[in-house]
C-alpha positions in Angstrom: 0.0 0.0 -0.2 1.6 3.2 -0.8 0.5 6.6 1.0 1.5 9.1 -1.0 2.3 13.7 0.4 2.4 16.3 -1.9 4.9 19.2 -0.5 2.4 22.3 0.4 4.0 22.6 4.0 5.3 26.0 4.8 3.8 27.6 2.0 2.7 30.9 3.9 5.7 31.7 6.3 5.6 35.4 8.4 6.7 36.0 11.9 5.2 39.2 13.4 7.6 41.9 14.9 7.1 42.8 17.9 9.8 45.2 18.2 11.5 47.0 16.2 15.4 48.3 16.2 16.3 51.5 15.2 19.8 52.3 16.2 23.2 51.8 14.4 24.0 48.0 13.6 27.4 47.2 15.0 28.0 44.0 13.8 30.3 43.2 10.1 28.0 41.4 7.4 30.0 38.5 6.4 29.5 34.9 5.1 26.8 32.8 6.3 27.5 29.6 8.4 25.6 26.7 8.8 22.3 27.7 11.2 22.1 24.0 12.6 24.1 21.8 14.8 23.5 18.6 13.1 25.1 16.6 10.1 23.2 17.0 7.2 23.1 13.6 5.7 23.6 11.6 9.1 21.2 13.4 11.8 19.5 15.8 9.6 19.0 16.4 6.1 17.6 19.0 3.4 14.1 18.8 2.9 13.3 22.0 0.9 15.2 24.7 -1.0 14.3 27.7 -2.1 12.6 27.6 -5.3 14.0 29.1 -7.8 11.7 28.2 -10.8 9.5 30.6 -12.5 6.1 30.4 -12.2 4.0 27.7 -11.4 7.2 25.3 -11.4 9.5 25.0 -9.0 12.9 23.9 -8.6 16.0 23.8 -5.8 19.3 25.0 -6.5 20.5 22.1 -8.4 17.4 22.0 -10.5 16.7 19.2 -8.9 12.5 19.1 -7.3 13.1 19.4 -3.1 10.9 22.7 -3.4 7.7 23.4 -4.3 5.8 26.1 -5.8 6.9 30.0 -4.1 9.0 28.3 -1.1 11.0 31.3 0.5 13.4 28.8 2.4 16.1 26.0 3.2 14.4 23.7 5.3 16.6 21.3 7.6 14.6 18.6 8.8 15.6 16.4 11.8 13.9 13.2 13.3 11.2 13.9 16.0 13.5 12.4 18.4 16.5 14.1 17.8 14.3 17.5 18.5 12.9 16.1 21.9 16.7 15.7 22.6 17.4 19.3 21.5 19.2 20.5 18.4 20.6 23.9 18.5 19.6 26.7 16.2 22.7 29.1 15.5 23.6 32.4 14.4 24.5 32.1 10.6 25.7 35.8 10.6 26.1 38.4 13.3 23.3 41.1 13.9 20.4 42.5 15.9 17.0 40.4 16.6 14.7 42.6 15.0 11.7 40.5 16.1 11.0 37.5 17.9 8.1 34.9 19.2 7.8 32.1 21.3 5.6 30.4 23.3 3.1 28.5 20.5 3.4 24.7 20.9 5.0 22.6 18.9 2.3 20.3 17.0 2.0 19.8 13.5 -0.6 21.4 11.1 -2.1 18.4 10.5 -3.0 17.9 14.2 -3.4 22.0 15.2 -5.7 23.3 12.3 -4.5 26.4 9.9 -6.9 28.7 12.1 -4.7 27.9 14.9 -1.3 29.5 13.7 -3.2 32.4 11.4 -1.0 35.1 10.7 1.7 32.9 13.1 3.2 30.5 10.5 7.1 30.7 11.1 5.4 29.7 14.5 8.4 30.3 17.4 11.2 32.5 15.7 13.4 35.5 15.1 14.4 37.6 12.4 18.0 39.0 12.8 19.0 42.1 10.9 22.7 41.7 9.5 24.6 45.1 9.3 24.5 45.6 5.4 20.4 45.3 5.8 20.0 41.9 4.7 17.3 39.9 7.3 18.1 36.4 8.4 14.4 34.2 9.4 14.3 31.4 11.6 10.7 30.1 11.8 9.2 26.3 13.8 11.6 26.5 16.8 10.8 25.0 20.1 8.6 26.7 22.4 10.4 27.9 25.5 13.9 27.6 23.5 14.5 31.0 22.6 17.6 32.2 24.3 17.5 35.9 23.0 15.1 38.7 22.8 14.4 41.4 20.5 17.2 44.3 20.3 19.9 41.3 21.2 23.3 41.7 19.5 24.4 38.3 18.7 27.6 36.7 16.9 28.0 34.1 14.9 27.3 30.8 16.0 26.1 32.0 18.8 22.7 29.3 20.1 19.4 30.9 19.6 17.1 28.3 20.4 16.2 24.9 19.8 14.6 23.0 16.5 10.7 22.5 17.0 7.7 21.6 15.5 5.6 25.2 15.6 3.6 27.4 13.1 2.8 25.7 9.9 4.7 22.4 9.4 4.1 19.1 9.0 7.7 17.7 10.5 10.7 18.6 12.7 12.8 21.4 11.1 14.4 25.1 11.1 13.3 27.0 8.1 16.2 29.5 7.2 15.3 32.9 5.3 16.9 35.5 3.8 16.1 38.4 2.1 17.3 41.5 1.2 16.3 45.1 -0.5 12.9 43.4 -0.5 14.1 40.2 -2.5 13.9 36.5 -0.9 17.7 35.1 -1.8 19.0 31.6 -2.2 21.3 31.2 -0.1 23.4 28.6 -2.4 23.5 30.5 -5.6 23.1 34.3 -3.8 20.1 35.5 -6.4 16.4 35.7 -6.0 13.7 33.3 -5.8 12.3 32.4 -8.9 15.4 33.7 -10.7 15.8 30.5 -12.9 17.9 27.3 -11.4 19.8 27.1 -14.5 21.7 30.9 -14.0 25.1 31.2 -14.8 26.5 33.1 -12.2 26.4 32.2 -8.8 27.6 33.6 -5.5 26.3 31.5 -2.9 26.0 33.6 0.8 27.6 30.5 2.6 31.0 30.2 3.5 32.9 27.3 2.1 33.2 25.9 5.3 29.0 26.0 5.4 28.6 25.1 2.0 30.9 21.5 2.5 29.0 20.5 5.3 25.6 20.7 3.5 26.4 18.5 0.4 23.3 18.3 -2.1 21.0 15.0 -1.1 18.9 13.9 -3.3 17.3 11.4 -1.9 17.3 9.2 1.5 15.3 7.5 3.9 13.4 8.8 6.8 12.7 5.2 8.7 11.4 2.0 9.0 10.0 -0.7 11.9 7.0 -2.9 12.5 3.6 -2.1 14.0 0.7 -4.0 15.0 -1.5 -1.6 12.7 -0.7 0.4 9.1 0.8 3.7 10.1 -0.4 7.1 9.0 2.6 9.3 7.9 1.1 12.3 8.8 1.5 11.4 12.6 4.6 8.8 12.3 7.4 11.0 11.8 6.1 13.6 14.6 5.2 12.3 17.2 6.8 9.6 20.0 6.3 6.1 19.4 4.9 4.0 21.1 6.7 0.9 21.7 4.2 -2.1 21.0 4.3 -5.8 22.1 3.4 -8.5 19.8 3.0 -11.9 20.8 1.9 -15.1 19.2 -1.7 -13.8 19.0 -1.5 -10.7 17.4 -3.7 -10.7 14.4 -1.7 -8.5 12.5 1.8 -8.1 11.8 2.8 -4.7 9.7 6.5 -3.6 8.1 6.5 0.1 7.2 9.6 1.8 4.8 9.4 6.1 4.8 11.7 7.8 1.9 12.0 11.4 1.2 13.1 13.6 -1.8 11.3 10.6 -4.3 11.4 11.1 -8.2 8.8 9.8 -11.1 9.6 6.5 -11.8 11.1 5.2 -8.8 10.8 1.8 -7.8 9.9 0.8 -4.6 9.9 -2.8 -3.3 9.0 -4.1 0.4 9.1 -7.8 1.8 8.5 -9.1 4.9 11.0 -12.9 5.8 9.6 -15.0 8.8 11.3 -17.2 10.1 9.9 -20.5 9.2 9.2 -19.6 5.2 9.6 -18.0 2.0 9.7 -14.2 2.0 6.4 -12.9 1.4 6.6 -9.6 -0.8 4.5 -6.8 -2.6 4.6 -5.9 -6.5 6.7 -3.2 -6.8 5.5 0.4 -6.0 6.2 2.7 -9.3 6.3 6.3 -8.0 3.6 8.4 -10.0 5.5 11.5 -9.5 7.9 13.9 -7.8 7.1 13.5 -4.1 8.7 15.2 -0.8 7.7 12.0 1.3 6.0 9.0 1.1 5.6 5.8 2.9 4.5 2.1 2.1 3.4 -0.5 4.5 3.2 -4.8 3.6 0.9 -6.4 6.3 0.4 -10.1 6.5 -2.7 -11.2 8.9 -2.1 -14.5 11.2 -4.6 -17.1 10.1 -7.2 -17.9 12.2 -6.4 -20.4 14.7 -2.9 -20.3 14.1 0.0 -18.8 16.2 3.2 -16.6 14.5 5.9 -18.6 15.0 8.5 -17.7 17.3 11.9 -16.3 15.7 13.5 -13.4 13.8 11.4 -11.6 11.1 13.1 -9.4 8.8 11.6 -6.4 6.8 13.3 -5.1 3.8 12.4 -1.9 1.6 14.5 -0.9 -1.0 14.0 2.2 -3.3 15.9 1.8 -6.5 16.1 4.7 -9.1 17.3 3.8 -13.2 16.0 6.9 -15.1 18.5 7.4 -17.4 18.7 10.9 -16.8 19.6 10.7 -13.3 22.2 9.2 -11.6 21.1 5.5 -10.6 20.1 5.2 -6.6 20.0 2.1 -4.9 18.5 2.8 -1.4 17.8 -0.1 1.2 16.1 -0.2 4.2 16.2 -3.4 7.0 14.7 -3.8 10.3 13.9 -6.9 12.3 11.5 -8.0 14.8 12.0 -11.1 17.3 8.8 -12.3 18.3 9.1 -14.4 21.4 8.7 -17.9 22.4 5.4 -19.0 24.4 4.5 -22.6 25.9 1.7 -22.4 23.0 4.5 -22.2 19.8 
């Protein structure tokens, strides 16, 4: 079974400014540093970039599909358990905090609803004004985590707060935005939003060190696991998962796997191998269009009058990309469940 979710979040990012600073700024504007304390490709990844395609189409800085129409920032995504442990948001450059907000709940827009965050889509966050007039904005931060206030001078690398799930978002992440002279800029190219992804001249706003720390990764695995019922993608990655106890009497066994940055015609295969029999698999799932994320599941039901045999159950998912116009990709995910032995089995 294939669940699909189109990229729609963060379509309206805004931050009400509760305090404005009109005194001279002493900090020198410099190149931007990575605004989050995590390793890209290891414990976080960039889910979306600034939309550089003109009109209703969308494209990221690599002319790929990691964006959506009129997306204004760079989304650094982390897992829910990482968010709970605490992932620091850091100042990308020195400046003065021009405005901030805190106190909004960390809850997915799917659960809280749009009306609850109307005119507060950025969630908990802040705007830092740099010496050259550039504005850097940090959104969706964790409730109660902001460590600065309006009017504070901040230094590059200073901790501003923690990544959260507040505002108009469906997963924990930091939305980082850059604006100058009324234009939204892509920090990877230095060019304005919707100015074209294949622009010949690119002048990144990031430092060389920051660029090295943020390699472009087009696709990745979110997670995989076993559950007693098919999970909901709108809840699975935004809440602490309950540890389910399986027994020989459990009516159903589900293996699920999630991927992000899927491309049209990618193929996902899924199978469960029980301890006493051949692997059970689904027909290959072909992705019909570019997708921000997708969840695939395979489930097997216990036959009436029988028990699940004790032993190791192996779940395997593999995403394969063989488009001749793209770099080939094979992305496997494997998880194991141990069914405890009982006197009955």
